[in-house]
N, CA, C and O atoms as CSV, one atom per row, in Angstrom:
chain,resi,resn,atom,element,x,y,z
A,1,GLN,N,N,0.714,-1.176,0.043
A,1,GLN,CA,C,-0.056,-0.024,0.034
A,1,GLN,C,C,1.016,1.114,-0.054
A,1,GLN,O,O,2.240,0.992,-0.099
A,2,VAL,N,N,0.224,2.297,-0.066
A,2,VAL,CA,C,0.879,3.756,-0.002
A,2,VAL,C,C,0.554,4.392,1.312
A,2,VAL,O,O,-0.498,4.284,1.942
A,3,GLN,N,N,1.703,5.120,1.646
A,3,GLN,CA,C,1.518,6.036,2.946
A,3,GLN,C,C,1.932,7.395,2.851
A,3,GLN,O,O,2.995,7.775,2.359
A,4,LEU,N,N,1.054,8.098,3.337
A,4,LEU,CA,C,1.396,9.740,3.260
A,4,LEU,C,C,1.480,10.204,4.630
A,4,LEU,O,O,0.568,10.003,5.432
A,5,VAL,N,N,2.695,10.903,4.960
A,5,VAL,CA,C,2.828,11.452,6.174
A,5,VAL,C,C,3.146,12.794,6.151
A,5,VAL,O,O,4.085,13.309,5.545
A,6,GLU,N,N,2.220,13.399,6.922
A,6,GLU,CA,C,2.434,14.986,6.938
A,6,GLU,C,C,3.084,15.381,8.112
A,6,GLU,O,O,3.054,14.718,9.149
A,7,SER,N,N,3.856,16.781,7.931
A,7,SER,CA,C,4.618,17.142,9.006
A,7,SER,C,C,4.625,18.826,8.866
A,7,SER,O,O,4.249,19.356,7.821
A,8,GLY,N,N,4.986,19.437,9.766
A,8,GLY,CA,C,5.269,20.887,9.767
A,8,GLY,C,C,4.009,21.860,10.366
A,8,GLY,O,O,4.121,23.085,10.419
A,9,GLY,N,N,2.958,21.226,10.748
A,9,GLY,CA,C,1.970,21.910,11.429
A,9,GLY,C,C,2.469,22.638,12.814
A,9,GLY,O,O,3.528,22.393,13.391
A,10,GLY,N,N,1.703,23.368,13.124
A,10,GLY,CA,C,1.868,23.824,14.529
A,10,GLY,C,C,1.128,25.142,14.967
A,10,GLY,O,O,0.176,25.519,14.283
A,11,LEU,N,N,1.492,25.812,16.000
A,11,LEU,CA,C,0.866,26.999,16.374
A,11,LEU,C,C,1.681,28.286,15.999
A,11,LEU,O,O,2.849,28.455,16.351
A,12,VAL,N,N,0.932,29.205,15.229
A,12,VAL,CA,C,1.632,30.593,14.960
A,12,VAL,C,C,0.701,31.580,14.679
A,12,VAL,O,O,-0.372,31.365,14.115
A,13,GLN,N,N,1.173,32.872,15.138
A,13,GLN,CA,C,0.404,33.927,15.304
A,13,GLN,C,C,-0.030,34.353,13.841
A,13,GLN,O,O,0.513,33.938,12.817
A,14,SER,N,N,-1.088,35.242,13.895
A,14,SER,CA,C,-1.621,35.851,12.512
A,14,SER,C,C,-0.635,36.637,11.930
A,14,SER,O,O,-0.055,37.532,12.544
A,15,GLY,N,N,-0.379,36.287,10.554
A,15,GLY,CA,C,0.593,36.981,9.867
A,15,GLY,C,C,1.900,36.286,9.594
A,15,GLY,O,O,2.812,36.754,8.912
A,16,GLY,N,N,1.892,35.058,10.230
A,16,GLY,CA,C,3.032,34.068,10.392
A,16,GLY,C,C,3.063,33.242,9.118
A,16,GLY,O,O,2.206,33.297,8.236
A,17,SER,N,N,4.191,32.437,9.116
A,17,SER,CA,C,4.280,31.437,8.070
A,17,SER,C,C,4.559,30.033,8.638
A,17,SER,O,O,5.075,29.933,9.751
A,18,LEU,N,N,4.251,28.992,7.943
A,18,LEU,CA,C,4.355,27.610,8.269
A,18,LEU,C,C,4.791,26.971,6.812
A,18,LEU,O,O,4.506,27.585,5.784
A,19,ARG,N,N,5.488,25.728,6.767
A,19,ARG,CA,C,5.783,24.983,5.777
A,19,ARG,C,C,5.360,23.372,6.028
A,19,ARG,O,O,5.903,22.640,6.856
A,20,LEU,N,N,4.463,23.058,5.284
A,20,LEU,CA,C,3.909,21.633,5.430
A,20,LEU,C,C,4.653,20.879,4.533
A,20,LEU,O,O,5.030,21.316,3.446
A,21,SER,N,N,4.910,19.600,5.010
A,21,SER,CA,C,5.467,18.563,3.983
A,21,SER,C,C,4.706,17.415,4.185
A,21,SER,O,O,4.186,17.091,5.254
A,22,CYS,N,N,4.642,16.685,2.916
A,22,CYS,CA,C,3.917,15.301,2.798
A,22,CYS,C,C,4.946,14.370,2.107
A,22,CYS,O,O,5.460,14.625,1.018
A,23,ALA,N,N,5.197,13.257,2.855
A,23,ALA,CA,C,6.224,12.374,2.254
A,23,ALA,C,C,5.395,11.218,1.842
A,23,ALA,O,O,4.651,10.714,2.683
A,24,ALA,N,N,5.450,10.649,0.401
A,24,ALA,CA,C,4.724,9.561,0.014
A,24,ALA,C,C,5.797,8.281,-0.252
A,24,ALA,O,O,6.879,8.327,-0.838
A,25,SER,N,N,5.168,7.189,0.343
A,25,SER,CA,C,6.140,6.063,0.033
A,25,SER,C,C,5.250,4.912,0.001
A,25,SER,O,O,4.054,5.058,0.255
A,26,GLY,N,N,5.828,3.592,-0.342
A,26,GLY,CA,C,5.104,2.463,-0.657
A,26,GLY,C,C,5.283,1.782,-1.931
A,26,GLY,O,O,6.342,1.834,-2.557
A,27,ASN,N,N,4.314,1.181,-2.296
A,27,ASN,CA,C,4.205,0.535,-3.699
A,27,ASN,C,C,3.776,1.514,-4.930
A,27,ASN,O,O,2.803,1.338,-5.663
A,28,ILE,N,N,4.663,2.527,-4.992
A,28,ILE,CA,C,4.395,3.652,-5.948
A,28,ILE,C,C,4.944,3.265,-7.303
A,28,ILE,O,O,6.160,3.075,-7.336
A,29,PHE,N,N,4.204,3.103,-8.527
A,29,PHE,CA,C,4.784,3.312,-9.648
A,29,PHE,C,C,4.929,4.695,-10.295
A,29,PHE,O,O,5.893,5.124,-10.931
A,30,SER,N,N,3.703,5.339,-9.984
A,30,SER,CA,C,3.807,6.904,-10.212
A,30,SER,C,C,2.817,7.570,-9.579
A,30,SER,O,O,1.803,6.976,-9.214
A,31,ILE,N,N,3.005,8.915,-9.372
A,31,ILE,CA,C,1.989,9.632,-8.699
A,31,ILE,C,C,1.373,10.674,-9.953
A,31,ILE,O,O,2.066,11.348,-10.715
A,32,ASN,N,N,0.218,10.612,-9.933
A,32,ASN,CA,C,-0.465,11.326,-10.951
A,32,ASN,C,C,-0.655,12.770,-10.574
A,32,ASN,O,O,-0.464,13.728,-11.323
A,33,ALA,N,N,-1.043,12.808,-9.350
A,33,ALA,CA,C,-1.413,14.353,-8.672
A,33,ALA,C,C,-1.377,14.248,-7.230
A,33,ALA,O,O,-1.672,13.224,-6.614
A,34,MET,N,N,-0.970,15.446,-6.663
A,34,MET,CA,C,-1.080,15.417,-5.094
A,34,MET,C,C,-1.647,16.616,-4.773
A,34,MET,O,O,-1.571,17.594,-5.517
A,35,GLY,N,N,-2.202,16.616,-3.736
A,35,GLY,CA,C,-2.833,17.968,-3.234
A,35,GLY,C,C,-3.010,18.001,-1.617
A,35,GLY,O,O,-2.897,17.031,-0.867
A,36,TRP,N,N,-3.326,19.401,-1.238
A,36,TRP,CA,C,-3.714,19.706,0.143
A,36,TRP,C,C,-5.185,20.013,0.348
A,36,TRP,O,O,-5.789,20.795,-0.387
A,37,TYR,N,N,-5.692,19.435,1.273
A,37,TYR,CA,C,-7.163,19.782,1.695
A,37,TYR,C,C,-7.037,20.091,3.276
A,37,TYR,O,O,-6.172,19.597,3.999
A,38,ARG,N,N,-7.898,20.862,3.632
A,38,ARG,CA,C,-8.077,21.146,5.152
A,38,ARG,C,C,-9.552,21.003,5.665
A,38,ARG,O,O,-10.522,21.118,4.917
A,39,GLN,N,N,-9.638,20.733,7.063
A,39,GLN,CA,C,-10.875,20.582,7.449
A,39,GLN,C,C,-10.844,21.275,8.855
A,39,GLN,O,O,-10.070,20.833,9.703
A,40,ALA,N,N,-11.727,22.442,9.163
A,40,ALA,CA,C,-11.731,23.112,10.303
A,40,ALA,C,C,-12.850,22.370,11.250
A,40,ALA,O,O,-13.596,21.510,10.782
A,41,PRO,N,N,-12.898,22.775,12.607
A,41,PRO,CA,C,-13.809,21.983,13.369
A,41,PRO,C,C,-15.290,22.451,12.990
A,41,PRO,O,O,-15.513,23.655,12.869
A,42,GLY,N,N,-16.322,21.488,12.798
A,42,GLY,CA,C,-17.578,21.638,12.474
A,42,GLY,C,C,-17.653,22.061,10.820
A,42,GLY,O,O,-18.682,22.548,10.352
A,43,LYS,N,N,-16.512,21.830,10.049
A,43,LYS,CA,C,-16.693,22.296,8.738
A,43,LYS,C,C,-16.290,21.131,7.813
A,43,LYS,O,O,-15.533,20.231,8.178
A,44,GLU,N,N,-16.823,21.207,6.643
A,44,GLU,CA,C,-16.331,20.058,5.636
A,44,GLU,C,C,-14.960,20.408,5.180
A,44,GLU,O,O,-14.418,21.513,5.216
A,45,ARG,N,N,-14.475,19.231,4.728
A,45,ARG,CA,C,-13.121,19.123,4.119
A,45,ARG,C,C,-13.049,19.870,2.923
A,45,ARG,O,O,-13.831,19.608,2.009
A,46,GLU,N,N,-12.171,20.810,2.809
A,46,GLU,CA,C,-12.187,21.563,1.456
A,46,GLU,C,C,-10.703,21.547,0.821
A,46,GLU,O,O,-9.707,21.296,1.500
A,47,LEU,N,N,-10.670,21.825,-0.463
A,47,LEU,CA,C,-9.374,21.629,-1.283
A,47,LEU,C,C,-8.783,22.999,-0.935
A,47,LEU,O,O,-9.391,24.064,-0.821
A,48,VAL,N,N,-7.369,22.738,-0.778
A,48,VAL,CA,C,-6.514,23.961,-0.788
A,48,VAL,C,C,-5.666,24.246,-1.909
A,48,VAL,O,O,-5.595,25.394,-2.348
A,49,ALA,N,N,-5.035,23.325,-2.393
A,49,ALA,CA,C,-4.219,23.375,-3.630
A,49,ALA,C,C,-3.874,21.959,-4.179
A,49,ALA,O,O,-3.834,20.936,-3.497
A,50,THR,N,N,-3.635,22.052,-5.488
A,50,THR,CA,C,-3.292,20.661,-6.140
A,50,THR,C,C,-2.016,20.827,-7.009
A,50,THR,O,O,-1.774,21.904,-7.555
A,51,SER,N,N,-1.209,19.752,-7.128
A,51,SER,CA,C,-0.134,19.787,-8.052
A,51,SER,C,C,-0.480,18.586,-8.917
A,51,SER,O,O,-0.785,17.517,-8.389
A,52,ALA,N,N,-0.436,18.753,-10.333
A,52,ALA,CA,C,-0.701,17.845,-11.355
A,52,ALA,C,C,-0.024,18.144,-12.571
A,52,ALA,O,O,-0.633,18.025,-13.634
A,53,GLY,N,N,1.156,18.517,-12.542
A,53,GLY,CA,C,1.708,19.273,-13.725
A,53,GLY,C,C,1.636,20.719,-13.484
A,53,GLY,O,O,2.670,21.371,-13.347
A,54,THR,N,N,0.506,21.241,-13.428
A,54,THR,CA,C,0.219,22.419,-13.135
A,54,THR,C,C,-0.130,22.554,-11.609
A,54,THR,O,O,-0.086,21.622,-10.805
A,55,THR,N,N,-0.474,23.815,-11.336
A,55,THR,CA,C,-0.767,23.961,-9.856
A,55,THR,C,C,-2.153,24.797,-9.762
A,55,THR,O,O,-2.468,25.572,-10.665
A,56,THR,N,N,-2.856,24.622,-8.769
A,56,THR,CA,C,-4.291,25.198,-8.725
A,56,THR,C,C,-4.473,25.652,-7.288
A,56,THR,O,O,-3.796,25.106,-6.417
A,57,TYR,N,N,-5.304,26.575,-6.987
A,57,TYR,CA,C,-5.269,27.166,-5.470
A,57,TYR,C,C,-6.831,27.607,-5.449
A,57,TYR,O,O,-7.474,28.081,-6.386
A,58,ALA,N,N,-7.279,27.319,-4.103
A,58,ALA,CA,C,-8.560,27.802,-3.657
A,58,ALA,C,C,-8.452,29.314,-3.673
A,58,ALA,O,O,-7.352,29.821,-3.457
A,59,ASP,N,N,-9.464,30.037,-3.901
A,59,ASP,CA,C,-9.395,31.610,-3.892
A,59,ASP,C,C,-9.018,32.191,-2.644
A,59,ASP,O,O,-8.512,33.313,-2.626
A,60,PHE,N,N,-9.248,31.421,-1.410
A,60,PHE,CA,C,-9.149,32.080,-0.197
A,60,PHE,C,C,-7.499,32.086,0.145
A,60,PHE,O,O,-7.032,32.908,0.933
A,61,VAL,N,N,-6.733,31.153,-0.485
A,61,VAL,CA,C,-5.450,31.037,-0.184
A,61,VAL,C,C,-4.592,31.432,-1.498
A,61,VAL,O,O,-3.371,31.303,-1.412
A,62,LYS,N,N,-5.057,31.827,-2.507
A,62,LYS,CA,C,-4.224,32.304,-3.818
A,62,LYS,C,C,-3.615,33.575,-3.215
A,62,LYS,O,O,-4.167,34.379,-2.463
A,63,GLY,N,N,-2.245,33.595,-3.744
A,63,GLY,CA,C,-1.356,34.628,-3.329
A,63,GLY,C,C,-0.865,34.676,-2.040
A,63,GLY,O,O,-0.186,35.656,-1.733
A,64,ARG,N,N,-1.120,33.610,-1.036
A,64,ARG,CA,C,-0.463,33.481,0.145
A,64,ARG,C,C,0.134,32.028,0.403
A,64,ARG,O,O,1.044,31.852,1.214
A,65,PHE,N,N,-0.383,31.094,-0.270
A,65,PHE,CA,C,0.265,29.842,-0.200
A,65,PHE,C,C,0.869,29.246,-1.523
A,65,PHE,O,O,0.416,29.637,-2.599
A,66,THR,N,N,1.700,28.475,-1.487
A,66,THR,CA,C,2.502,27.990,-2.725
A,66,THR,C,C,2.585,26.509,-2.439
A,66,THR,O,O,2.933,26.030,-1.360
A,67,ILE,N,N,2.216,25.804,-3.561
A,67,ILE,CA,C,2.380,24.318,-3.417
A,67,ILE,C,C,3.431,23.900,-4.260
A,67,ILE,O,O,3.474,24.476,-5.347
A,68,SER,N,N,4.399,22.934,-4.004
A,68,SER,CA,C,5.332,22.415,-4.676
A,68,SER,C,C,5.655,20.999,-4.559
A,68,SER,O,O,5.039,20.453,-3.644
A,69,ARG,N,N,6.477,20.213,-5.247
A,69,ARG,CA,C,6.747,18.868,-5.171
A,69,ARG,C,C,8.077,18.580,-5.907
A,69,ARG,O,O,8.511,19.038,-6.964
A,70,ASP,N,N,8.635,17.616,-4.968
A,70,ASP,CA,C,10.172,17.440,-5.546
A,70,ASP,C,C,10.193,15.900,-6.004
A,70,ASP,O,O,9.204,15.167,-5.994
A,71,ASN,N,N,11.607,15.497,-6.445
A,71,ASN,CA,C,11.570,14.320,-7.070
A,71,ASN,C,C,11.595,13.127,-6.327
A,71,ASN,O,O,11.617,11.989,-6.794
A,72,ALA,N,N,11.589,13.501,-4.972
A,72,ALA,CA,C,11.440,12.253,-3.926
A,72,ALA,C,C,10.079,11.948,-3.612
A,72,ALA,O,O,9.876,11.225,-2.636
A,73,ASN,N,N,9.058,12.402,-4.315
A,73,ASN,CA,C,7.493,12.310,-3.995
A,73,ASN,C,C,7.262,12.833,-2.660
A,73,ASN,O,O,6.590,12.198,-1.847
A,74,THR,N,N,7.808,14.011,-2.379
A,74,THR,CA,C,7.332,14.897,-1.183
A,74,THR,C,C,6.594,16.116,-1.765
A,74,THR,O,O,6.960,16.662,-2.806
A,75,LEU,N,N,5.748,16.433,-1.184
A,75,LEU,CA,C,4.648,17.485,-1.540
A,75,LEU,C,C,4.876,18.537,-0.251
A,75,LEU,O,O,5.001,18.142,0.908
A,76,TYR,N,N,4.905,19.871,-0.636
A,76,TYR,CA,C,5.005,20.952,0.236
A,76,TYR,C,C,3.922,21.899,0.029
A,76,TYR,O,O,3.331,21.992,-1.046
A,77,LEU,N,N,3.629,22.685,1.174
A,77,LEU,CA,C,2.843,23.648,1.234
A,77,LEU,C,C,3.491,24.816,1.930
A,77,LEU,O,O,3.614,24.742,3.153
A,78,GLN,N,N,3.954,25.974,1.241
A,78,GLN,CA,C,4.521,27.223,1.875
A,78,GLN,C,C,3.241,28.181,2.267
A,78,GLN,O,O,2.476,28.613,1.405
A,79,MET,N,N,3.128,28.405,3.380
A,79,MET,CA,C,1.828,29.050,3.860
A,79,MET,C,C,2.387,30.396,4.679
A,79,MET,O,O,2.932,30.382,5.782
A,80,ASN,N,N,2.111,31.541,3.857
A,80,ASN,CA,C,2.491,32.900,4.357
A,80,ASN,C,C,1.335,33.647,4.789
A,80,ASN,O,O,0.212,33.246,4.483
A,81,ASN,N,N,1.501,34.681,5.462
A,81,ASN,CA,C,0.252,35.578,5.804
A,81,ASN,C,C,-0.818,34.789,6.295
A,81,ASN,O,O,-1.943,34.901,5.807
A,82,LEU,N,N,-0.532,33.883,7.356
A,82,LEU,CA,C,-1.553,33.067,7.858
A,82,LEU,C,C,-2.777,33.792,8.747
A,82,LEU,O,O,-2.550,34.668,9.581
A,83,LYS,N,N,-3.792,33.401,8.503
A,83,LYS,CA,C,-5.062,33.920,9.180
A,83,LYS,C,C,-5.704,33.121,10.246
A,83,LYS,O,O,-5.481,31.914,10.154
A,84,PRO,N,N,-6.417,33.483,11.197
A,84,PRO,CA,C,-7.155,32.730,12.109
A,84,PRO,C,C,-7.954,31.746,11.401
A,84,PRO,O,O,-7.941,30.558,11.722
A,85,GLU,N,N,-8.716,32.255,10.354
A,85,GLU,CA,C,-9.549,31.207,9.474
A,85,GLU,C,C,-8.792,30.202,8.896
A,85,GLU,O,O,-9.419,29.269,8.395
A,86,ASP,N,N,-7.589,30.184,8.855
A,86,ASP,CA,C,-6.739,29.033,8.362
A,86,ASP,C,C,-6.586,28.039,9.172
A,86,ASP,O,O,-5.948,27.053,8.804
A,87,THR,N,N,-7.146,28.115,10.429
A,87,THR,CA,C,-6.843,27.034,11.434
A,87,THR,C,C,-7.687,25.860,11.030
A,87,THR,O,O,-8.887,25.948,10.768
A,88,ALA,N,N,-6.946,24.704,10.998
A,88,ALA,CA,C,-7.649,23.527,10.483
A,88,ALA,C,C,-6.555,22.288,10.494
A,88,ALA,O,O,-5.352,22.495,10.647
A,89,VAL,N,N,-7.059,21.126,10.332
A,89,VAL,CA,C,-6.292,20.040,10.193
A,89,VAL,C,C,-6.050,19.873,8.738
A,89,VAL,O,O,-6.958,19.704,7.925
A,90,TYR,N,N,-4.743,19.928,8.433
A,90,TYR,CA,C,-4.520,19.812,6.792
A,90,TYR,C,C,-3.990,18.540,6.477
A,90,TYR,O,O,-3.108,17.978,7.126
A,91,TYR,N,N,-4.591,18.065,5.389
A,91,TYR,CA,C,-4.433,16.626,4.957
A,91,TYR,C,C,-3.709,16.580,3.548
A,91,TYR,O,O,-3.903,17.423,2.672
A,92,CYS,N,N,-3.006,15.693,3.454
A,92,CYS,CA,C,-2.179,15.514,2.037
A,92,CYS,C,C,-2.951,14.366,1.238
A,92,CYS,O,O,-3.203,13.310,1.817
A,93,ASN,N,N,-3.302,14.558,-0.006
A,93,ASN,CA,C,-3.852,13.427,-0.888
A,93,ASN,C,C,-3.043,13.192,-2.012
A,93,ASN,O,O,-2.446,14.137,-2.527
A,94,ALA,N,N,-2.935,11.911,-2.512
A,94,ALA,CA,C,-2.125,11.516,-3.479
A,94,ALA,C,C,-3.058,10.533,-4.501
A,94,ALA,O,O,-3.603,9.523,-4.056
A,95,ASN,N,N,-3.170,10.911,-5.809
A,95,ASN,CA,C,-3.513,9.900,-6.870
A,95,ASN,C,C,-2.510,9.064,-7.424
A,95,ASN,O,O,-1.745,9.562,-8.250
A,96,VAL,N,N,-2.383,7.791,-7.079
A,96,VAL,CA,C,-1.232,7.004,-7.227
A,96,VAL,C,C,-1.463,5.786,-8.185
A,96,VAL,O,O,-2.449,5.071,-8.007
A,97,ARG,N,N,-0.684,5.565,-9.075
A,97,ARG,CA,C,-0.566,4.298,-9.674
A,97,ARG,C,C,0.368,3.357,-9.023
A,97,ARG,O,O,1.575,3.521,-8.842
A,98,ILE,N,N,-0.469,2.209,-8.653
A,98,ILE,CA,C,0.227,1.257,-7.630
A,98,ILE,C,C,1.266,0.320,-8.833
A,98,ILE,O,O,0.933,0.021,-9.980
A,99,ALA,N,N,2.425,0.037,-8.224
A,99,ALA,CA,C,3.132,-0.934,-8.950
A,99,ALA,C,C,2.684,-2.156,-9.104
A,99,ALA,O,O,2.180,-2.904,-8.267
A,100,TYR,N,N,2.953,-2.367,-10.537
A,100,TYR,CA,C,2.460,-3.693,-11.042
A,100,TYR,C,C,0.875,-3.844,-11.345
A,100,TYR,O,O,0.351,-4.903,-11.691
A,101,MET,N,N,0.208,-2.635,-11.163
A,101,MET,CA,C,-1.305,-2.591,-11.323
A,101,MET,C,C,-1.619,-1.454,-12.481
A,101,MET,O,O,-0.850,-0.530,-12.744
A,102,SER,N,N,-2.662,-1.650,-13.009
A,102,SER,CA,C,-2.963,-0.771,-14.083
A,102,SER,C,C,-4.044,0.468,-13.498
A,102,SER,O,O,-4.288,1.492,-14.137
A,103,ASN,N,N,-4.527,0.193,-12.382
A,103,ASN,CA,C,-5.594,1.373,-11.791
A,103,ASN,C,C,-4.904,2.244,-10.897
A,103,ASN,O,O,-3.870,1.916,-10.315
A,104,ASN,N,N,-5.554,3.528,-10.764
A,104,ASN,CA,C,-5.146,4.546,-9.766
A,104,ASN,C,C,-6.053,4.643,-8.597
A,104,ASN,O,O,-7.248,4.364,-8.700
A,105,LYS,N,N,-5.500,5.041,-7.465
A,105,LYS,CA,C,-6.143,4.975,-6.336
A,105,LYS,C,C,-5.585,6.223,-5.603
A,105,LYS,O,O,-4.428,6.639,-5.665
A,106,ASN,N,N,-6.784,6.824,-4.787
A,106,ASN,CA,C,-6.512,8.015,-3.955
A,106,ASN,C,C,-6.024,7.441,-2.614
A,106,ASN,O,O,-6.490,6.382,-2.192
A,107,TYR,N,N,-5.004,8.196,-1.884
A,107,TYR,CA,C,-4.574,7.988,-0.733
A,107,TYR,C,C,-4.625,9.203,0.319
A,107,TYR,O,O,-4.279,10.301,-0.119
A,108,TRP,N,N,-4.962,9.127,1.459
A,108,TRP,CA,C,-4.873,10.320,2.322
A,108,TRP,C,C,-3.778,9.948,3.504
A,108,TRP,O,O,-3.508,8.808,3.882
A,109,GLY,N,N,-3.170,11.273,4.034
A,109,GLY,CA,C,-2.362,11.160,4.912
A,109,GLY,C,C,-3.220,11.373,6.247
A,109,GLY,O,O,-4.414,11.607,6.061
A,110,GLN,N,N,-2.718,11.317,7.709
A,110,GLN,CA,C,-3.394,11.355,8.982
A,110,GLN,C,C,-3.807,12.803,9.113
A,110,GLN,O,O,-4.875,13.072,9.662
A,111,GLY,N,N,-2.950,13.833,8.599
A,111,GLY,CA,C,-3.321,15.160,8.926
A,111,GLY,C,C,-2.378,15.772,9.840
A,111,GLY,O,O,-1.899,15.141,10.782
A,112,THR,N,N,-2.072,17.088,9.567
A,112,THR,CA,C,-1.153,17.847,10.647
A,112,THR,C,C,-2.167,19.122,11.015
A,112,THR,O,O,-2.828,19.737,10.177
A,113,GLN,N,N,-2.147,19.377,12.407
A,113,GLN,CA,C,-2.926,20.475,12.932
A,113,GLN,C,C,-2.077,21.730,12.703
A,113,GLN,O,O,-0.878,21.773,12.979
A,114,VAL,N,N,-2.890,22.921,12.093
A,114,VAL,CA,C,-2.297,24.282,12.108
A,114,VAL,C,C,-3.297,25.064,12.838
A,114,VAL,O,O,-4.511,24.987,12.653
A,115,THR,N,N,-2.698,25.829,13.688
A,115,THR,CA,C,-3.461,26.681,14.476
A,115,THR,C,C,-2.962,28.105,14.346
A,115,THR,O,O,-1.750,28.314,14.293
A,116,VAL,N,N,-3.849,29.104,14.290
A,116,VAL,CA,C,-3.324,30.411,14.012
A,116,VAL,C,C,-3.862,31.288,15.023
A,116,VAL,O,O,-5.091,31.260,15.099
A,117,SER,N,N,-3.289,32.025,15.782
A,117,SER,CA,C,-3.677,32.633,16.887
A,117,SER,C,C,-4.038,34.123,16.515
A,117,SER,O,O,-3.304,34.559,15.628
A,118,SER,N,N,-4.978,35.003,16.969
A,118,SER,CA,C,-5.275,36.032,16.503
A,118,SER,C,C,-4.464,37.363,17.593
A,118,SER,O,O,-4.614,38.556,17.326
């Protein structure tokens, strides 16, 4: 199977910055796309940004967050000018082609907590 492990979350004051990382490992033939989602208490999980050759961003984070990916199948999210409304658990997602299989599957990490104080 495939494992996604997030790190880099924590407590930061409004206007501060954090960099999240997501390391993908396991029976990976290739990764088609990766992305970051977040879920605040009492709210639905929402898309933050995706990386699939090109990058996309949710309107609320555009201009503040930057998604990137390296050759070791690690996904990053640089978050600048953080706001209290950014407080959420951030989840990594990957669409993966499994080694020796023809199908693609989505995998989720366990999440990392980001808390922004006012």
